[in-house]
C-alpha positions in Angstrom: 3.5 -213.7 -75.8 5.2 -217.0 -76.1 2.2 -218.4 -78.0 2.5 -215.5 -80.4 6.2 -216.1 -81.0 5.5 -219.8 -81.5 2.7 -219.0 -84.0 4.9 -216.6 -86.0 7.7 -219.1 -86.0 5.5 -221.8 -87.3 4.1 -219.6 -90.0 7.6 -218.6 -91.1 8.6 -222.2 -91.3 5.5 -223.1 -93.4 6.1 -220.1 -95.7 9.7 -221.2 -96.3 8.6 -224.8 -96.9 6.0 -223.6 -99.4 8.6 -221.5 -101.3 11.1 -224.3 -101.4 8.4 -226.8 -102.5 7.1 -224.4 -105.1 10.6 -223.8 -106.5 11.1 -227.6 -107.0 7.9 -227.8 -109.0 8.8 -225.1 -111.5 10.8 -225.6 -114.7 11.9 -223.4 -117.6 11.9 -225.0 -121.0 14.0 -223.2 -123.6 14.6 -223.8 -127.3 14.6 -222.4 -130.8 12.3 -222.3 -133.7 13.7 -222.3 -137.2 12.7 -222.2 -140.9 13.8 -225.1 -143.1 14.0 -223.8 -146.7 15.3 -227.2 -148.0 12.3 -229.2 -146.6 14.6 -231.9 -145.1 13.2 -231.4 -141.6 16.6 -230.7 -140.0 18.7 -227.6 -139.8 21.1 -226.8 -142.6 23.3 -223.8 -143.3 20.3 -222.2 -145.1 18.0 -222.6 -142.1 17.2 -219.5 -140.1 15.6 -218.7 -136.8 12.0 -217.5 -136.7 11.3 -214.4 -134.5 7.6 -214.2 -133.4 6.8 -217.9 -133.8 4.3 -219.5 -131.4 5.2 -222.7 -129.6 3.2 -224.8 -127.2 4.3 -227.2 -124.5 1.8 -229.9 -123.6 2.0 -232.5 -121.0 -0.2 -235.6 -121.3 -0.9 -238.4 -118.8 1.1 -241.5 -119.9 -1.9 -243.8 -119.5 -5.0 -241.8 -120.3 -3.3 -239.4 -122.9 -5.3 -236.6 -121.3 -3.7 -233.1 -121.4 -2.6 -232.3 -117.8 -0.7 -229.0 -118.6 -0.4 -226.7 -121.5 1.4 -223.4 -122.0 2.2 -221.3 -125.1 4.9 -218.7 -125.8 6.4 -216.7 -128.6 10.0 -216.6 -129.8 12.1 -213.5 -129.3 14.1 -211.7 -132.1 16.6 -214.6 -132.1 13.9 -217.3 -132.6 14.4 -218.4 -128.9 11.6 -219.1 -126.5 11.4 -219.7 -122.7 8.4 -221.3 -121.2 7.6 -221.6 -117.5 6.2 -225.0 -116.5 4.4 -225.2 -113.1 4.1 -228.5 -111.2 5.9 -231.8 -111.4 4.9 -233.9 -114.4 6.5 -237.2 -113.6 3.5 -239.2 -114.9 3.3 -237.2 -118.1 4.9 -237.1 -121.5 5.7 -233.4 -122.2 6.4 -232.1 -125.7 7.1 -228.8 -127.4 5.6 -228.2 -130.8 5.8 -225.2 -133.2 2.2 -223.9 -133.5 2.3 -220.8 -135.7 4.8 -219.2 -138.0 5.1 -215.4 -138.4 6.1 -215.9 -142.1 3.6 -217.1 -144.7 6.4 -218.4 -146.9 7.6 -220.6 -144.1 4.5 -221.9 -142.4 4.2 -225.6 -143.3 4.3 -227.8 -140.2 7.0 -230.5 -140.2 4.6 -233.2 -139.1 3.5 -235.0 -136.0 7.0 -236.5 -135.3 8.6 -233.0 -135.2 8.0 -232.6 -131.5 10.7 -232.0 -128.8 10.2 -234.3 -125.8 11.1 -232.7 -122.4 11.4 -234.1 -118.9 9.5 -231.9 -116.5 10.0 -233.7 -113.2 12.4 -233.5 -110.3 12.9 -237.3 -110.6 14.6 -237.1 -114.0 18.1 -237.1 -112.6 18.6 -233.5 -114.0 19.5 -231.0 -111.3 19.0 -227.9 -113.4 15.5 -226.3 -113.4 16.1 -225.3 -117.1 15.3 -227.9 -119.7 16.7 -227.4 -123.2 14.4 -228.7 -126.0 15.6 -229.8 -129.4 14.8 -227.2 -132.1 11.4 -227.3 -133.8 10.3 -225.5 -136.9 8.4 -225.0 -140.1 9.3 -225.6 -143.8 9.0 -223.3 -146.8 6.5 -224.3 -149.4 9.2 -224.4 -152.1 12.7 -225.7 -151.9 15.4 -223.1 -152.5 17.7 -223.9 -155.5 20.7 -223.6 -153.2 19.6 -226.6 -151.3 20.7 -229.1 -153.9 24.5 -228.5 -153.6 24.3 -228.2 -149.8 22.5 -231.6 -149.5 25.0 -233.2 -151.9 27.8 -231.9 -149.8 26.2 -233.2 -146.7 25.8 -236.6 -148.3 29.4 -236.7 -149.5 30.6 -235.7 -146.0 28.5 -238.4 -144.5 30.0 -241.0 -146.8 33.5 -239.9 -146.0 32.9 -240.1 -142.3 31.4 -243.6 -142.5 34.7 -244.9 -144.1 36.9 -243.4 -141.3 
């Protein structure tokens, strides 16, 4: 009987250790996908969130550049996504990229540099399992006429703030 109790106790300890270890190697990456109708590759007051957009998170080995982990997801009605990342990717560079737009009029990719880098390791100094990615998105094929005044206003605001 004592051996049975010892065996059950050991199994319980191993199960708890596995759960704790598994929890530490699981992250949630959250972010937003937007449409850029001004083709400036950043959000303006005319930008809007894209519901139903596909995003992909890829982790690549720092040295070999080989993909070590990949997961895709789709944005909700608010253009927000949440991806579950399994494992610790300390020796990887992980990035989120917008893959597919649900709107044909706003489906031009913003380019290779429009990726959101994410830390997916316990050793990042972050104590929250949720990682927040910078917004990623798509551009419209044509610039809206309303963009001109908005961009001029942004430029004027930027000049004023640089003098203060």
